[in-house]
MMTF fields as JSON, N, C-alpha, C and O atoms, coordinates in Angstrom:
{
  "mmtfVersion": "1.0.0",
  "mmtfProducer": "UNKNOWN",
  "numBonds": 431,
  "numAtoms": 432,
  "numGroups": 108,
  "numChains": 1,
  "numModels": 1,
  "chainsPerModel": [1],
  "groupsPerChain": [108],
  "chainIdList": ["A"],
  "bondAtomList": [4, 2, 8, 6, 12, 10, 16, 14, 20, 18, 24, 22, 28, 26, 32, 30, 36, 34, 40, 38, 44, 42, 48, 46, 52, 50, 56, 54, 60, 58, 64, 62, 68, 66, 72, 70, 76, 74, 80, 78, 84, 82, 88, 86, 92, 90, 96, 94, 100, 98, 104, 102, 108, 106, 112, 110, 116, 114, 120, 118, 124, 122, 128, 126, 132, 130, 136, 134, 140, 138, 144, 142, 148, 146, 152, 150, 156, 154, 160, 158, 164, 162, 168, 166, 172, 170, 176, 174, 180, 178, 184, 182, 188, 186, 192, 190, 196, 194, 200, 198, 204, 202, 208, 206, 212, 210, 216, 214, 220, 218, 224, 222, 228, 226, 232, 230, 236, 234, 240, 238, 244, 242, 248, 246, 252, 250, 256, 254, 260, 258, 264, 262, 268, 266, 272, 270, 276, 274, 280, 278, 284, 282, 288, 286, 292, 290, 296, 294, 300, 298, 304, 302, 308, 306, 312, 310, 316, 314, 320, 318, 324, 322, 328, 326, 332, 330, 336, 334, 340, 338, 344, 342, 348, 346, 352, 350, 356, 354, 360, 358, 364, 362, 368, 366, 372, 370, 376, 374, 380, 378, 384, 382, 388, 386, 392, 390, 396, 394, 400, 398, 404, 402, 408, 406, 412, 410, 416, 414, 420, 418, 424, 422, 428, 426],
  "bondOrderList": [1, 1, 1, 1, 1, 1, 1, 1, 1, 1, 1, 1, 1, 1, 1, 1, 1, 1, 1, 1, 1, 1, 1, 1, 1, 1, 1, 1, 1, 1, 1, 1, 1, 1, 1, 1, 1, 1, 1, 1, 1, 1, 1, 1, 1, 1, 1, 1, 1, 1, 1, 1, 1, 1, 1, 1, 1, 1, 1, 1, 1, 1, 1, 1, 1, 1, 1, 1, 1, 1, 1, 1, 1, 1, 1, 1, 1, 1, 1, 1, 1, 1, 1, 1, 1, 1, 1, 1, 1, 1, 1, 1, 1, 1, 1, 1, 1, 1, 1, 1, 1, 1, 1, 1, 1, 1, 1],
  "groupList": [{"groupName": "MET", "atomNameList": ["N", "CA", "C", "O"], "elementList": ["N", "C", "C", "O"], "formalChargeList": [0, 0, 0, 0], "bondAtomList": [1, 0, 2, 1, 3, 2], "bondOrderList": [1, 1, 2], "singleLetterCode": "M", "chemCompType": "L-PEPTIDE LINKING"}, {"groupName": "ALA", "atomNameList": ["N", "CA", "C", "O"], "elementList": ["N", "C", "C", "O"], "formalChargeList": [0, 0, 0, 0], "bondAtomList": [1, 0, 2, 1, 3, 2], "bondOrderList": [1, 1, 2], "singleLetterCode": "A", "chemCompType": "L-PEPTIDE LINKING"}, {"groupName": "GLY", "atomNameList": ["N", "CA", "C", "O"], "elementList": ["N", "C", "C", "O"], "formalChargeList": [0, 0, 0, 0], "bondAtomList": [1, 0, 2, 1, 3, 2], "bondOrderList": [1, 1, 2], "singleLetterCode": "G", "chemCompType": "PEPTIDE LINKING"}, {"groupName": "ARG", "atomNameList": ["N", "CA", "C", "O"], "elementList": ["N", "C", "C", "O"], "formalChargeList": [0, 0, 0, 0], "bondAtomList": [1, 0, 2, 1, 3, 2], "bondOrderList": [1, 1, 2], "singleLetterCode": "R", "chemCompType": "L-PEPTIDE LINKING"}, {"groupName": "GLU", "atomNameList": ["N", "CA", "C", "O"], "elementList": ["N", "C", "C", "O"], "formalChargeList": [0, 0, 0, 0], "bondAtomList": [1, 0, 2, 1, 3, 2], "bondOrderList": [1, 1, 2], "singleLetterCode": "E", "chemCompType": "L-PEPTIDE LINKING"}, {"groupName": "LEU", "atomNameList": ["N", "CA", "C", "O"], "elementList": ["N", "C", "C", "O"], "formalChargeList": [0, 0, 0, 0], "bondAtomList": [1, 0, 2, 1, 3, 2], "bondOrderList": [1, 1, 2], "singleLetterCode": "L", "chemCompType": "L-PEPTIDE LINKING"}, {"groupName": "PRO", "atomNameList": ["N", "CA", "C", "O"], "elementList": ["N", "C", "C", "O"], "formalChargeList": [0, 0, 0, 0], "bondAtomList": [1, 0, 2, 1, 3, 2], "bondOrderList": [1, 1, 2], "singleLetterCode": "P", "chemCompType": "L-PEPTIDE LINKING"}, {"groupName": "SER", "atomNameList": ["N", "CA", "C", "O"], "elementList": ["N", "C", "C", "O"], "formalChargeList": [0, 0, 0, 0], "bondAtomList": [1, 0, 2, 1, 3, 2], "bondOrderList": [1, 1, 2], "singleLetterCode": "S", "chemCompType": "L-PEPTIDE LINKING"}, {"groupName": "VAL", "atomNameList": ["N", "CA", "C", "O"], "elementList": ["N", "C", "C", "O"], "formalChargeList": [0, 0, 0, 0], "bondAtomList": [1, 0, 2, 1, 3, 2], "bondOrderList": [1, 1, 2], "singleLetterCode": "V", "chemCompType": "L-PEPTIDE LINKING"}, {"groupName": "ASP", "atomNameList": ["N", "CA", "C", "O"], "elementList": ["N", "C", "C", "O"], "formalChargeList": [0, 0, 0, 0], "bondAtomList": [1, 0, 2, 1, 3, 2], "bondOrderList": [1, 1, 2], "singleLetterCode": "D", "chemCompType": "L-PEPTIDE LINKING"}, {"groupName": "HIS", "atomNameList": ["N", "CA", "C", "O"], "elementList": ["N", "C", "C", "O"], "formalChargeList": [0, 0, 0, 0], "bondAtomList": [1, 0, 2, 1, 3, 2], "bondOrderList": [1, 1, 2], "singleLetterCode": "H", "chemCompType": "L-PEPTIDE LINKING"}, {"groupName": "TYR", "atomNameList": ["N", "CA", "C", "O"], "elementList": ["N", "C", "C", "O"], "formalChargeList": [0, 0, 0, 0], "bondAtomList": [1, 0, 2, 1, 3, 2], "bondOrderList": [1, 1, 2], "singleLetterCode": "Y", "chemCompType": "L-PEPTIDE LINKING"}, {"groupName": "THR", "atomNameList": ["N", "CA", "C", "O"], "elementList": ["N", "C", "C", "O"], "formalChargeList": [0, 0, 0, 0], "bondAtomList": [1, 0, 2, 1, 3, 2], "bondOrderList": [1, 1, 2], "singleLetterCode": "T", "chemCompType": "L-PEPTIDE LINKING"}, {"groupName": "LYS", "atomNameList": ["N", "CA", "C", "O"], "elementList": ["N", "C", "C", "O"], "formalChargeList": [0, 0, 0, 0], "bondAtomList": [1, 0, 2, 1, 3, 2], "bondOrderList": [1, 1, 2], "singleLetterCode": "K", "chemCompType": "L-PEPTIDE LINKING"}, {"groupName": "PHE", "atomNameList": ["N", "CA", "C", "O"], "elementList": ["N", "C", "C", "O"], "formalChargeList": [0, 0, 0, 0], "bondAtomList": [1, 0, 2, 1, 3, 2], "bondOrderList": [1, 1, 2], "singleLetterCode": "F", "chemCompType": "L-PEPTIDE LINKING"}, {"groupName": "ASN", "atomNameList": ["N", "CA", "C", "O"], "elementList": ["N", "C", "C", "O"], "formalChargeList": [0, 0, 0, 0], "bondAtomList": [1, 0, 2, 1, 3, 2], "bondOrderList": [1, 1, 2], "singleLetterCode": "N", "chemCompType": "L-PEPTIDE LINKING"}, {"groupName": "CYS", "atomNameList": ["N", "CA", "C", "O"], "elementList": ["N", "C", "C", "O"], "formalChargeList": [0, 0, 0, 0], "bondAtomList": [1, 0, 2, 1, 3, 2], "bondOrderList": [1, 1, 2], "singleLetterCode": "C", "chemCompType": "L-PEPTIDE LINKING"}, {"groupName": "TRP", "atomNameList": ["N", "CA", "C", "O"], "elementList": ["N", "C", "C", "O"], "formalChargeList": [0, 0, 0, 0], "bondAtomList": [1, 0, 2, 1, 3, 2], "bondOrderList": [1, 1, 2], "singleLetterCode": "W", "chemCompType": "L-PEPTIDE LINKING"}],
  "groupTypeList": [0, 1, 2, 3, 2, 4, 2, 5, 6, 7, 3, 6, 3, 3, 4, 8, 1, 1, 9, 10, 5, 4, 3, 11, 5, 1, 12, 12, 1, 1, 1, 5, 1, 13, 8, 3, 8, 1, 1, 6, 4, 3, 7, 10, 10, 10, 3, 5, 1, 7, 9, 14, 5, 9, 0, 1, 3, 7, 11, 11, 2, 9, 1, 5, 10, 14, 3, 9, 1, 2, 9, 5, 8, 15, 1, 5, 7, 16, 8, 15, 11, 1, 10, 2, 17, 5, 9, 1, 2, 1, 3, 5, 2, 5, 14, 9, 8, 2, 2, 9, 9, 3, 5, 14, 12, 5, 1, 4],
  "groupIdList": [1, 2, 3, 4, 5, 6, 7, 8, 9, 10, 11, 12, 13, 14, 15, 16, 17, 18, 19, 20, 21, 22, 23, 24, 25, 26, 27, 28, 29, 30, 31, 32, 33, 34, 35, 36, 37, 38, 39, 40, 41, 42, 43, 44, 45, 46, 47, 48, 49, 50, 51, 52, 53, 54, 55, 56, 57, 58, 59, 60, 61, 62, 63, 64, 65, 66, 67, 68, 69, 70, 71, 72, 73, 74, 75, 76, 77, 78, 79, 80, 81, 82, 83, 84, 85, 86, 87, 88, 89, 90, 91, 92, 93, 94, 95, 96, 97, 98, 99, 100, 101, 102, 103, 104, 105, 106, 107, 108],
  "secStructList": [7, 7, 7, 6, 6, 6, 6, 1, 7, 1, 1, 7, 7, 7, 7, 7, 7, 2, 2, 2, 2, 2, 2, 2, 2, 2, 2, 2, 2, 2, 2, 2, 2, 2, 7, 3, 3, 7, 1, 7, 6, 6, 1, 2, 2, 2, 2, 2, 2, 2, 2, 2, 2, 2, 2, 2, 2, 2, 2, 2, 2, 2, 2, 2, 2, 2, 2, 2, 2, 6, 7, 2, 2, 2, 2, 2, 2, 2, 2, 2, 2, 2, 2, 2, 2, 2, 2, 2, 2, 2, 2, 6, 6, 1, 3, 3, 7, 6, 6, 7, 6, 6, 6, 1, 7, 7, 7, 7],
  "xCoordList": [-27.028, -26.31, -25.365, -24.754, -25.479, -24.701, -23.239, -22.897, -22.462, -21.175, -20.51, -21.013, -19.439, -19.095, -18.78, -18.131, -19.155, -18.87, -19.833, -19.78, -21.064, -22.241, -23.007, -23.19, -23.27, -24.173, -23.455, -24.076, -22.238, -21.433, -20.657, -20.189, -20.718, -20.075, -18.688, -17.789, -18.521, -17.447, -16.247, -15.095, -16.551, -15.317, -15.263, -16.339, -14.289, -13.96, -14.771, -14.74, -15.368, -15.762, -14.864, -13.791, -15.029, -13.853, -14.53, -13.734, -15.717, -16.174, -17.087, -17.411, -17.443, -18.139, -19.206, -19.146, -20.407, -21.531, -21.415, -21.187, -21.635, -21.233, -22.349, -22.183, -23.496, -23.832, -23.516, -23.818, -22.806, -22.221, -21.295, -21.444, -20.124, -19.2, -19.554, -19.005, -20.643, -21.212, -21.736, -21.849, -22.006, -22.505, -21.441, -21.328, -20.32, -19.019, -18.069, -17.32, -18.709, -17.903, -18.806, -18.192, -19.681, -20.634, -20.389, -20.347, -20.225, -20.408, -18.719, -18.607, -17.962, -16.643, -16.54, -16.077, -17.135, -16.994, -17.778, -17.377, -19.0, -19.462, -18.463, -18.473, -17.815, -16.873, -15.74, -15.132, -15.328, -14.184, -14.834, -14.204, -15.63, -16.673, -16.63, -16.421, -16.904, -17.359, -15.969, -16.115, -14.688, -13.476, -13.057, -13.105, -12.693, -11.904, -10.41, -10.433, -9.304, -8.524, -8.681, -9.032, -8.441, -8.562, -7.495, -7.653, -6.492, -5.21, -4.622, -4.707, -4.069, -3.395, -2.389, -1.673, -2.506, -1.833, -0.232, 0.416, 0.326, 1.923, 1.92, 2.887, 1.175, 1.549, 1.98, 1.512, 2.731, 2.947, 1.789, 1.759, 0.659, -0.622, -1.17, -1.615, -1.11, -1.75, -0.788, -1.279, 0.301, 1.181, 0.391, -0.043, 0.295, -0.158, -1.443, -1.737, -2.391, -3.625, -3.61, -4.363, -2.891, -2.626, -2.125, -2.577, -1.359, -0.872, -1.89, -1.994, -2.854, -3.841, -4.907, -5.454, -5.019, -6.302, -5.67, -6.22, -4.436, -3.512, -3.689, -3.837, -3.584, -3.749, -4.992, -5.007, -6.2, -7.443, -8.003, -8.737, -7.438, -7.807, -7.015, -7.421, -6.177, -5.363, -6.114, -6.699, -6.036, -6.778, -8.384, -8.97, -8.815, -10.246, -10.103, -10.838, -9.067, -8.811, -8.476, -8.914, -7.956, -7.385, -8.863, -9.3, -9.332, -10.605, -11.486, -11.885, -11.718, -12.457, -11.75, -12.356, -10.562, -9.831, -9.827, -9.948, -9.722, -10.042, -11.728, -11.983, -12.504, -14.059, -14.199, -14.948, -13.49, -13.75, -13.109, -13.511, -12.092, -11.201, -12.038, -11.763, -13.292, -13.716, -13.355, -13.891, -12.265, -11.624, -12.322, -11.703, -13.74, -14.485, -13.801, -13.987, -13.037, -12.409, -11.435, -11.479, -10.764, -9.444, -10.092, -9.713, -11.098, -11.787, -12.134, -11.697, -12.771, -13.647, -12.367, -12.412, -11.4, -9.898, -9.677, -9.627, -9.497, -8.832, -10.076, -9.678, -11.351, -12.188, -12.076, -12.469, -11.728, -12.131, -10.656, -10.783, -9.763, -8.458, -8.546, -8.112, -9.143, -9.434, -10.196, -9.811, -11.415, -12.118, -11.423, -11.632, -10.616, -9.796, -8.877, -8.799, -8.245, -7.515, -8.312, -8.044, -9.424, -10.223, -10.886, -10.856, -11.286, -11.674, -10.778, -10.915, -9.565, -8.576, -8.048, -7.781, -7.893, -7.692, -8.926, -8.668, -10.385, -11.203, -11.422, -12.122, -10.808, -10.891, -9.762, -9.978, -8.429, -7.54, -7.376, -6.454, -8.631, -8.752, -8.113, -8.095, -7.46, -6.982, -7.856, -7.351, -9.308, -10.104, -11.195, -11.503, -11.754, -13.15, -14.093, -14.081, -14.86, -15.899, -17.458, -18.436, -17.365, -18.708, -19.629, -20.794, -18.63, -19.16, -20.412, -21.335, -19.936, -20.403, -20.358, -19.365, -21.079, -20.878, -21.695, -21.888, -22.014, -22.514, -21.566, -21.318, -20.896, -19.83, -18.481, -17.643, -18.242, -16.63, -17.211, -18.268, -16.256, -16.184, -15.451, -14.286, -16.189, -15.727, -15.416, -15.94, -14.52, -14.446, -15.537, -16.21, -15.653, -17.171, -16.726, -17.563],
  "yCoordList": [-31.872, -30.866, -30.299, -30.844, -29.114, -28.278, -27.956, -27.413, -28.303, -28.07, -26.559, -25.609, -26.368, -25.145, -24.307, -24.82, -23.181, -22.19, -22.068, -21.114, -23.04, -23.368, -21.823, -20.997, -21.733, -20.308, -19.109, -18.07, -19.094, -18.138, -17.395, -18.001, -16.148, -15.668, -16.261, -16.618, -16.359, -17.006, -15.996, -16.426, -14.505, -13.782, -13.16, -12.859, -12.919, -12.402, -10.967, -10.138, -10.857, -9.292, -8.44, -8.764, -7.394, -6.126, -5.282, -4.453, -5.207, -4.041, -4.772, -5.957, -3.927, -4.553, -3.766, -2.562, -4.401, -3.228, -3.015, -3.872, -1.66, -1.253, -1.537, -1.185, -2.194, -2.954, -4.176, -4.634, -4.708, -6.106, -5.78, -6.334, -4.753, -4.449, -4.15, -4.509, -3.378, -2.714, -3.927, -3.761, -5.073, -6.268, -6.696, -6.786, -7.079, -7.583, -7.215, -7.814, -5.515, -4.645, -4.759, -4.833, -4.766, -5.069, -6.379, -6.453, -7.475, -8.746, -8.454, -8.628, -8.216, -8.385, -7.681, -8.208, -6.068, -5.375, -6.342, -6.553, -6.808, -7.518, -8.923, -9.27, -9.527, -10.372, -9.744, -10.4, -8.591, -8.073, -7.698, -8.281, -7.105, -6.933, -8.101, -8.085, -9.292, -10.451, -11.341, -12.318, -11.057, -11.861, -11.607, -10.421, -12.309, -12.429, -13.378, -14.601, -12.703, -13.503, -14.73, -14.494, -16.084, -17.042, -17.535, -18.23, -17.429, -17.838, -16.91, -15.683, -17.574, -16.901, -15.799, -15.932, -14.87, -13.582, -13.771, -12.936, -14.506, -14.73, -16.082, -16.832, -16.335, -17.727, -17.401, -16.44, -18.097, -17.953, -17.992, -17.238, -18.524, -18.434, -16.909, -16.449, -16.275, -15.052, -14.352, -13.375, -14.426, -13.329, -13.811, -12.978, -14.938, -15.128, -14.771, -14.222, -14.924, -14.2, -12.624, -11.859, -12.383, -10.849, -10.392, -9.308, -10.971, -10.702, -10.943, -10.063, -11.903, -12.372, -11.095, -10.607, -10.691, -9.717, -8.49, -7.821, -8.343, -7.091, -6.94, -6.026, -8.168, -8.105, -8.315, -8.329, -8.507, -8.203, -6.832, -6.366, -6.27, -4.703, -3.936, -2.925, -4.43, -3.589, -3.731, -2.811, -4.977, -5.147, -4.478, -3.919, -4.613, -3.881, -2.495, -1.985, -1.853, -0.209, -0.161, 0.816, -0.84, -0.667, -1.02, -0.312, -1.678, -1.834, -0.404, 0.259, -0.038, 1.202, 2.404, 3.388, 2.221, 3.352, 3.143, 4.098, 2.223, 1.8, 2.385, 2.976, 1.976, 2.073, 3.511, 3.98, 4.485, 5.712, 6.487, 7.609, 5.876, 6.314, 6.093, 6.803, 5.045, 4.758, 3.43, 3.088, 2.769, 1.616, 0.332, -0.457, -0.004, -0.991, -2.345, -3.248, -2.583, -3.959, -4.06, -5.008, -3.31, -3.405, -3.579, -4.458, -2.666, -2.58, -4.321, -4.999, -4.701, -6.107, -7.296, -8.356, -6.708, -8.112, -7.785, -8.795, -6.474, -6.314, -6.764, -7.245, -6.573, -7.23, -8.425, -8.962, -9.297, -10.874, -11.0, -11.216, -10.865, -10.975, -10.718, -11.459, -9.6, -9.007, -10.343, -10.781, -11.043, -11.719, -13.159, -13.98, -13.185, -14.6, -14.806, -15.87, -13.718, -13.605, -14.305, -15.361, -13.395, -13.763, -15.397, -16.242, -15.64, -17.276, -17.971, -18.711, -17.89, -18.76, -18.659, -19.697, -17.499, -17.514, -18.254, -18.829, -18.139, -18.676, -20.261, -21.047, -20.656, -21.944, -22.861, -23.997, -22.207, -22.468, -22.597, -23.128, -21.914, -21.9, -20.786, -20.775, -19.622, -18.419, -17.532, -16.607, -17.491, -16.564, -17.403, -18.481, -16.889, -17.257, -16.474, -15.243, -17.152, -16.141, -16.885, -16.958, -17.335, -18.231, -18.795, -18.546, -19.713, -20.806, -20.378, -20.982, -19.245, -18.614, -19.2, -18.853, -19.975, -20.593, -19.82, -20.273, -18.612, -17.582, -16.772, -16.69, -15.986, -15.343, -15.532, -14.68, -17.024, -17.641, -19.251, -19.78, -19.794, -21.103, -21.958, -21.758, -22.732, -23.348, -24.808, -25.269, -25.399, -27.253, -27.842, -27.451, -28.891, -29.484, -30.552, -31.281],
  "zCoordList": [-5.979, -5.224, -6.365, -7.284, -5.98, -7.185, -6.859, -5.809, -7.763, -7.512, -7.282, -7.882, -6.455, -6.404, -7.629, -8.541, -7.701, -8.709, -9.514, -10.291, -9.578, -10.402, -10.612, -9.717, -11.593, -11.378, -11.45, -11.674, -11.295, -10.801, -12.296, -13.259, -12.102, -13.437, -14.136, -13.374, -15.382, -15.564, -15.541, -15.494, -15.578, -15.379, -14.146, -13.627, -13.602, -12.095, -12.05, -12.96, -11.04, -10.663, -10.588, -10.08, -10.978, -10.903, -9.849, -9.409, -9.296, -8.507, -7.507, -7.589, -6.58, -5.35, -5.145, -5.396, -4.622, -4.555, -2.938, -2.085, -2.78, -1.224, -0.123, 1.044, -0.561, 0.306, 0.843, 1.945, -0.149, 0.026, 1.071, 2.16, 0.858, 1.679, 3.125, 4.166, 2.899, 4.437, 5.485, 6.699, 4.832, 5.383, 5.994, 7.216, 4.893, 5.476, 6.832, 7.604, 6.571, 7.451, 8.868, 9.933, 8.863, 10.009, 10.905, 12.133, 9.865, 10.42, 10.964, 12.178, 10.55, 11.123, 12.409, 13.42, 12.323, 13.593, 14.866, 16.011, 14.198, 15.499, 15.898, 17.079, 15.146, 15.696, 16.279, 17.124, 15.994, 16.663, 18.1, 18.983, 18.488, 19.659, 20.586, 21.799, 19.668, 20.595, 20.917, 21.65, 20.423, 20.696, 21.941, 22.268, 22.665, 23.958, 24.061, 23.925, 24.288, 24.404, 25.359, 26.515, 24.953, 26.161, 26.616, 27.619, 26.249, 26.813, 28.093, 28.061, 29.122, 30.372, 29.742, 28.749, 30.444, 29.947, 30.075, 29.445, 30.619, 30.637, 29.704, 29.834, 29.03, 27.983, 26.536, 25.924, 26.113, 24.342, 23.896, 22.923, 24.09, 23.542, 23.468, 22.416, 24.496, 24.566, 23.957, 23.391, 23.835, 22.651, 21.23, 20.434, 21.069, 19.6, 19.51, 18.448, 20.374, 20.164, 20.276, 19.674, 20.911, 20.725, 19.298, 18.927, 18.534, 17.292, 16.535, 15.68, 16.448, 15.635, 15.577, 14.589, 17.11, 17.11, 16.339, 15.463, 16.837, 16.074, 14.135, 13.323, 14.116, 12.58, 11.988, 10.757, 12.682, 12.617, 12.459, 11.587, 13.591, 13.794, 12.55, 11.978, 12.358, 11.219, 9.925, 9.353, 9.523, 8.168, 8.351, 7.423, 9.387, 9.529, 9.086, 8.241, 9.721, 9.779, 8.211, 7.603, 7.703, 6.302, 5.708, 4.8, 6.012, 4.861, 5.291, 4.333, 6.285, 6.482, 5.734, 5.309, 5.642, 5.01, 3.183, 2.416, 2.898, 1.678, 0.994, -0.055, 1.958, 1.779, 1.783, 0.925, 2.769, 2.579, 1.472, 1.163, 0.862, -0.221, -1.351, -2.318, -1.531, -2.558, -3.467, -4.521, -2.731, -2.975, -2.589, -1.875, -3.051, -2.395, -2.701, -1.886, -3.774, -4.095, -2.943, -2.16, -2.868, -1.889, -0.433, 0.342, -0.137, 1.193, 1.362, 2.291, 0.554, 0.54, 0.86, 1.485, 0.244, 0.299, 1.684, 2.386, 2.431, 3.711, 4.999, 6.06, 4.78, 5.724, 5.525, 6.561, 4.706, 4.218, 5.417, 6.623, 4.928, 5.964, 7.296, 8.177, 7.469, 9.034, 9.671, 10.755, 8.873, 9.473, 9.723, 10.617, 8.74, 8.424, 9.718, 10.334, 10.012, 11.289, 12.441, 13.014, 12.646, 14.005, 13.625, 14.519, 12.685, 12.539, 12.903, 13.877, 12.154, 12.789, 14.231, 14.838, 14.783, 16.116, 17.05, 18.107, 16.454, 17.647, 17.021, 17.658, 15.794, 15.733, 16.298, 16.719, 16.265, 17.433, 18.714, 19.333, 19.198, 20.548, 21.165, 22.396, 20.389, 20.903, 21.325, 21.961, 21.149, 21.358, 21.866, 21.359, 22.858, 23.65, 22.745, 22.736, 22.031, 21.291, 21.72, 20.976, 22.967, 23.412, 22.342, 22.031, 21.843, 20.924, 19.673, 19.125, 19.622, 18.192, 16.984, 16.345, 16.423, 15.34, 13.894, 12.766, 14.449, 13.143, 12.517, 11.314, 13.768, 13.235, 13.165, 12.87, 13.533, 13.69, 13.071, 13.416, 12.135, 11.716, 13.084, 13.427, 13.627, 15.078, 14.462, 13.448, 15.226, 14.91, 15.485, 16.439, 14.76, 15.062, 16.103, 16.636]
}
């Protein structure tokens, strides 16, 4: 089994391919569309889920803004943060994602 990082360039990449970014944006858009808050509306966990979802939406919006401005590196960073908020919420059980382990990293 290859170790992590084997075969990767030795220098950090300073550019992002547009098609690579678009795949990440599409995946995160699908995840945003799938997420449903799982906690009861009046619970503390509902407020947490709402905050996680707001953060994901904000970072996704920032990703679109940076993409449209031609800053693909920051766009990729933002879309990864957006998906990270969604993933964390799904893993914590704040979101119902229908058991989708393709779009989300769910606990085993």
